[in-house]
Each structure stands twice: as C-alpha cells, then as structure tokens.
Rosetta silent file (secondary structure, phi, psi, omega in degrees, C-alpha in Angstrom):
SEQUENCE: MNNLIEIIKGIHPGKFIERELNKKNLTQRVLAEETAIPFQTINAIIAGRRNLTTEQALKIDQALGFEDGFFAILQTHYDIKQCKDRELANLYTEAPRIRKSLFWDVDFSKINWGKYKDAIVKRVFERGSKDEIEEITRYYNLSTK
SCORE:     score description
SCORE:     0.000 S_00000001
   1 L     0.000  -41.043 -176.186    0.000    0.000    0.000 S_00000001
   2 H   -61.208  -38.513  179.343    2.773    2.463    0.891 S_00000001
   3 H   -63.301  -43.444  179.368    4.345    2.254   -2.573 S_00000001
   4 H   -65.313  -42.491  178.146    1.041    3.022   -4.263 S_00000001
   5 H   -58.931  -43.826 -179.962    0.350    5.898   -1.865 S_00000001
   6 H   -59.327  -36.369 -178.369    3.784    7.365   -2.650 S_00000001
   7 H   -72.437  -40.749 -171.321    2.984    7.286   -6.350 S_00000001
   8 H  -108.050    0.226 -176.725   -0.486    8.838   -6.164 S_00000001
   9 L   -60.529  141.365 -178.895   -0.398   10.990   -3.029 S_00000001
  10 L   102.461  -17.855  176.308   -1.647   14.495   -3.609 S_00000001
  11 L   -88.312  155.003  178.036   -4.370   13.585   -6.080 S_00000001
  12 L   -67.860  135.481 -178.265   -7.995   13.766   -5.047 S_00000001
  13 H   -58.126  -27.291  178.886   -9.219   10.316   -3.969 S_00000001
  14 H   -59.653  -36.339  178.146  -12.194   10.665   -6.317 S_00000001
  15 H   -63.477  -41.531 -179.495   -9.869   10.452   -9.318 S_00000001
  16 H   -71.715  -37.617  177.039   -8.437    7.185   -8.062 S_00000001
  17 H   -60.672  -45.417  179.213  -11.888    5.823   -7.206 S_00000001
  18 H   -59.384  -42.712  178.972  -13.024    6.623  -10.744 S_00000001
  19 H   -61.772  -43.811 -179.758   -9.984    4.814  -12.155 S_00000001
  20 H   -66.054  -40.184  177.275  -10.674    1.755  -10.020 S_00000001
  21 H   -60.856  -43.221  178.995  -14.346    1.689  -11.020 S_00000001
  22 H   -63.782  -43.275  179.206  -13.314    1.804  -14.682 S_00000001
  23 H   -61.702  -36.863 -176.722  -10.744   -0.975  -14.193 S_00000001
  24 L   -93.449    3.166  179.744  -13.326   -3.166  -12.478 S_00000001
  25 L    56.356   44.277  178.406  -16.048   -2.207  -14.945 S_00000001
  26 L  -112.107  156.896  177.783  -18.280   -0.901  -12.136 S_00000001
  27 L  -102.844  165.532  175.174  -20.578    2.108  -12.107 S_00000001
  28 H   -62.494  -35.588  179.055  -20.946    4.824   -9.509 S_00000001
  29 H   -63.122  -42.389  178.249  -24.421    3.470   -8.796 S_00000001
  30 H   -62.046  -44.004  178.324  -23.067    0.010   -7.981 S_00000001
  31 H   -62.239  -40.670  178.459  -20.512    1.568   -5.613 S_00000001
  32 H   -61.361  -43.527  179.760  -23.258    3.622   -3.997 S_00000001
  33 H   -65.906  -43.025 -177.990  -25.369    0.509   -3.456 S_00000001
  34 H   -67.871  -29.235 -175.248  -22.459   -1.547   -2.078 S_00000001
  35 H  -103.111  -10.645 -174.097  -21.379    1.171    0.347 S_00000001
  36 L    61.289   26.607  172.438  -24.767    2.695    1.273 S_00000001
  37 L   -97.697  130.266 -178.479  -23.299    6.078    0.359 S_00000001
  38 L   -53.460  142.867 -179.088  -25.803    8.166   -1.630 S_00000001
  39 H   -55.055  -41.940 -178.567  -25.146    8.195   -5.380 S_00000001
  40 H   -61.467  -36.129  178.515  -24.989   12.010   -5.406 S_00000001
  41 H   -68.194  -45.639  177.109  -22.250   11.892   -2.774 S_00000001
  42 H   -57.583  -45.529 -179.522  -20.254    9.301   -4.738 S_00000001
  43 H   -61.534  -43.626  179.977  -20.652   11.438   -7.856 S_00000001
  44 H   -66.474  -36.599  177.520  -19.487   14.597   -6.038 S_00000001
  45 H   -65.687  -47.007 -179.083  -16.453   12.771   -4.604 S_00000001
  46 H   -64.453  -34.976  178.561  -15.452   11.428   -8.006 S_00000001
  47 L   -77.696   -6.086  179.756  -15.899   14.868   -9.561 S_00000001
  48 L    80.514   11.383 -179.843  -13.637   16.339   -6.855 S_00000001
  49 L   -87.608   -9.456 -176.252  -16.389   18.583   -5.487 S_00000001
  50 L  -144.636  144.098  177.170  -16.469   16.776   -2.161 S_00000001
  51 L   -92.344  160.901  178.524  -13.903   15.190    0.137 S_00000001
  52 L   -82.038  139.928  167.277  -14.147   11.759    1.704 S_00000001
  53 L   -86.518  165.267  178.590  -15.039   11.304    5.342 S_00000001
  54 H   -61.507  -41.394  179.818  -13.239    8.550    7.232 S_00000001
  55 H   -61.197  -45.720  178.556  -16.448    6.513    7.349 S_00000001
  56 H   -63.779  -41.869 -179.330  -16.947    6.796    3.590 S_00000001
  57 H   -59.487  -43.220 -179.863  -13.293    5.971    2.958 S_00000001
  58 H   -65.057  -39.151  178.048  -13.536    2.758    4.974 S_00000001
  59 H   -64.692  -41.295 -179.369  -16.665    1.677    3.118 S_00000001
  60 H   -71.012  -37.768  174.388  -15.024    2.341   -0.243 S_00000001
  61 H   -52.296  -50.822 -176.603  -11.849    0.528    0.880 S_00000001
  62 H   -65.452  -44.726 -176.332  -13.918   -2.562    1.570 S_00000001
  63 H   -64.881  -35.078 -176.716  -16.036   -2.314   -1.587 S_00000001
  64 H   -98.466    0.379  175.078  -13.012   -1.913   -3.887 S_00000001
  65 L    80.689   31.255  177.544  -10.785   -4.396   -2.057 S_00000001
  66 L  -102.865  159.829  177.400   -8.226   -2.036   -0.552 S_00000001
  67 L   -62.855  143.259  178.650   -6.590   -2.186    2.855 S_00000001
  68 L   -53.127  129.801  177.076   -8.475   -0.333    5.603 S_00000001
  69 L    96.168   -8.080 -177.076   -7.461    3.309    5.620 S_00000001
  70 H   -56.121  -53.603 -176.622   -6.148    3.483    2.057 S_00000001
  71 H   -72.888  -27.526  175.157   -8.606    6.130    0.864 S_00000001
  72 H   -66.221  -41.374  177.466   -8.464    7.977    4.197 S_00000001
  73 H   -65.475  -42.680  177.851   -4.681    8.249    3.810 S_00000001
  74 H   -60.673  -41.459  177.342   -5.091    9.383    0.209 S_00000001
  75 H   -63.174  -41.832  179.546   -7.583   12.045    1.360 S_00000001
  76 H   -62.715  -44.346  177.642   -5.150   13.209    4.055 S_00000001
  77 H   -62.547  -37.847  177.142   -2.315   13.558    1.541 S_00000001
  78 H   -63.921  -44.352  179.429   -4.639   15.527   -0.749 S_00000001
  79 H   -61.507  -40.310  178.046   -5.598   17.831    2.153 S_00000001
  80 H   -62.377  -44.501  179.747   -1.913   18.378    2.984 S_00000001
  81 H   -61.435  -42.928  179.234   -1.176   19.260   -0.652 S_00000001
  82 H   -62.456  -41.756  178.852   -4.066   21.734   -0.721 S_00000001
  83 H   -62.361  -46.180  179.112   -2.816   23.347    2.507 S_00000001
  84 H   -63.718  -39.239  178.106    0.727   23.682    1.150 S_00000001
  85 H   -62.138  -40.828  177.679   -0.592   25.136   -2.109 S_00000001
  86 H   -64.450  -41.024  178.004   -2.523   27.786   -0.138 S_00000001
  87 H   -61.616  -43.874  179.124    0.597   28.614    1.880 S_00000001
  88 H   -64.852  -37.834  178.815    2.636   29.015   -1.303 S_00000001
  89 H   -64.568  -33.214 -179.332   -0.068   31.203   -2.837 S_00000001
  90 H   -76.387  -16.567  177.813    0.064   33.453    0.228 S_00000001
  91 H   -68.158  -36.664 -176.880    3.824   33.966   -0.137 S_00000001
  92 L  -128.510   88.243 -173.680    3.347   35.906   -3.367 S_00000001
  93 L   -83.734  -22.732  178.855   -0.039   37.600   -3.324 S_00000001
  94 L  -113.601  145.755 -179.695    0.611   40.077   -6.129 S_00000001
  95 L   -73.688  149.168  173.859    1.797   39.237   -9.620 S_00000001
  96 L   -68.669  163.075  179.833    5.186   40.460  -10.820 S_00000001
  97 L   -86.552   83.772  177.701    5.272   43.241  -13.407 S_00000001
  98 L  -135.989  164.977 -179.959    5.674   41.148  -16.520 S_00000001
  99 L   -67.562  134.010  176.062    3.686   40.753  -19.718 S_00000001
 100 H   -64.827  -27.806 -177.913    0.600   38.576  -19.369 S_00000001
 101 H   -65.799  -17.033  174.177    1.281   37.291  -22.876 S_00000001
 102 H   -63.994  -26.410 -178.301    4.236   35.305  -21.525 S_00000001
 103 H  -118.189   50.417 -178.310    1.609   33.106  -19.892 S_00000001
 104 L   -60.610  -23.534 -173.139   -0.860   32.995  -22.759 S_00000001
 105 L   -92.331    1.777  178.734   -1.766   29.369  -21.962 S_00000001
 106 L  -136.708  165.623  174.191   -3.085   29.971  -18.431 S_00000001
 107 L   -78.591  106.160 -174.682   -5.334   32.427  -16.631 S_00000001
 108 H   -53.443  -37.832 -176.405   -2.732   34.978  -15.506 S_00000001
 109 H   -72.164  -12.497 -177.891   -4.902   36.147  -12.604 S_00000001
 110 H  -110.400    8.443 -179.573   -5.054   32.628  -11.154 S_00000001
 111 L   -67.837  132.172  173.313   -1.370   31.701  -11.268 S_00000001
 112 L   -87.542   97.648 -172.395   -0.051   30.432   -7.926 S_00000001
 113 L   -65.340  -24.849  177.265    3.233   32.368   -8.004 S_00000001
 114 L   -81.119  -48.001 -176.248    4.695   30.361   -5.119 S_00000001
 115 L   -63.144  -40.565 -174.654    3.709   26.883   -6.247 S_00000001
 116 L  -103.696   25.315 -177.395    4.884   27.328   -9.833 S_00000001
 117 H   -50.274  -51.041 -176.141    7.958   29.431   -9.080 S_00000001
 118 H   -61.235  -43.073 -179.708   10.420   27.160  -10.925 S_00000001
 119 H   -68.444  -36.617  179.929    8.302   26.971  -14.083 S_00000001
 120 H   -66.376  -47.480  179.453    7.668   30.730  -14.023 S_00000001
 121 H   -59.116  -45.580 -179.186   11.352   31.545  -13.637 S_00000001
 122 H   -59.988  -46.393 -177.433   12.247   29.157  -16.452 S_00000001
 123 H   -65.241  -44.156 -179.085    9.653   30.617  -18.819 S_00000001
 124 H   -65.859  -39.743  179.234   10.578   34.235  -18.119 S_00000001
 125 H   -67.293  -30.280  179.121   14.287   33.479  -18.482 S_00000001
 126 H   -81.323  -38.213 -169.041   13.608   31.724  -21.815 S_00000001
 127 H  -120.559   -9.848 -175.018   11.053   34.137  -23.307 S_00000001
 128 L   -82.904  164.599  175.522   11.103   37.337  -21.298 S_00000001
 129 L   -78.557  172.574  178.416   12.763   40.641  -22.019 S_00000001
 130 H   -58.616  -42.237 -179.939   15.776   41.872  -20.061 S_00000001
 131 H   -64.918  -38.432  179.592   13.457   43.976  -17.881 S_00000001
 132 H   -69.033  -37.357  176.530   11.180   40.996  -17.183 S_00000001
 133 H   -64.162  -42.503  177.176   14.146   38.831  -16.212 S_00000001
 134 H   -63.483  -38.943  179.508   15.287   41.563  -13.818 S_00000001
 135 H   -64.750  -43.763  179.509   11.745   41.797  -12.412 S_00000001
 136 H   -66.961  -38.258  177.204   11.508   38.037  -11.798 S_00000001
 137 H   -60.653  -43.978  178.268   14.969   38.067  -10.220 S_00000001
 138 H   -67.897  -46.538 -175.383   13.819   40.837   -7.872 S_00000001
 139 H   -57.965  -45.090 -177.887   10.358   39.305   -7.274 S_00000001
 140 L   -95.480    2.713  179.311   11.733   35.924   -6.178 S_00000001
 141 L    55.208   48.006 -179.179   14.894   37.404   -4.629 S_00000001
 142 L   -80.614  146.122  177.549   17.081   35.221   -6.828 S_00000001
 143 L   -72.706  150.446 -177.520   20.833   35.519   -6.544 S_00000001
 144 L  -101.498   20.596  179.087   22.516   37.131   -9.528 S_00000001
 145 L   -72.700    0.000    0.000   25.583   34.878   -9.484 S_00000001
C-alpha cells in the first residue's frame, strides 16, 4: 500500500476511485449501493467537489478491495497538498510586473506564483525581455551569481 500511496499521493481520492471503477467495470451506482453512500455523494467525490469522510473511505476501501485506511490516507495527503498550495499562494499575493502574454496558456490572474515558481522563472528566463528577467529576479529574490 505504501508504494502506491507514494505514487499517487496528492491527487484527489475521487480520481483514483473513478480509475478503479473503470478498471473493475463498475458504475458509480453500484458503488453507492455496495457502500450505502448516496449516489450524489459518490458522484461529487469522483468529480472532486467533495472530500471523503473517514467513514466513507472505509466503506469504499472494503467495496473496492483495498486495505483499511487506504482512501483515508489518500484524502489526508490531498488535504496536505491543498494546505501547502494555499501557503505558497500566500507567499506571493501580487503578480510580478511582466507581460501577461508570456503566460498565454493559463489564466494569468489565477497563477499560484509560489507553487509554480520554478516553471515561471524558467519561462521568463527563456522568453522574457531583459526587464522581465530583472523583475523576476527581484520578485523571487534570486541571486545574480
């Protein structure tokens, strides 16, 4: 179990549940019936709109043939990742003064400047102007060595 958790930790348990249902050729309705969890709840969990409770996780563990606590642990790792992402987002609350067109493929206003620091630095250093490179260096307090 630990090896699998290491591979998938940080993803929402609903994604993994959906994958397992597909592998076993089961529907959300069948899982709902086997676990006595309402279908709407199962659907919301799989869609990532709702988190698993410990009770639900244990029922799903049993229904899908996993060790007790597997989905609870997966949910905990997801919660930790979400918490860390929020912390990183709070480190850099304002965007640097660079062209939005450098990030044409994402919603500029929703970039988590802390979480994606390495990718942002790489892109600006590859595609940015001299002024933008200086701005990113200042923004992230990068050494100029």
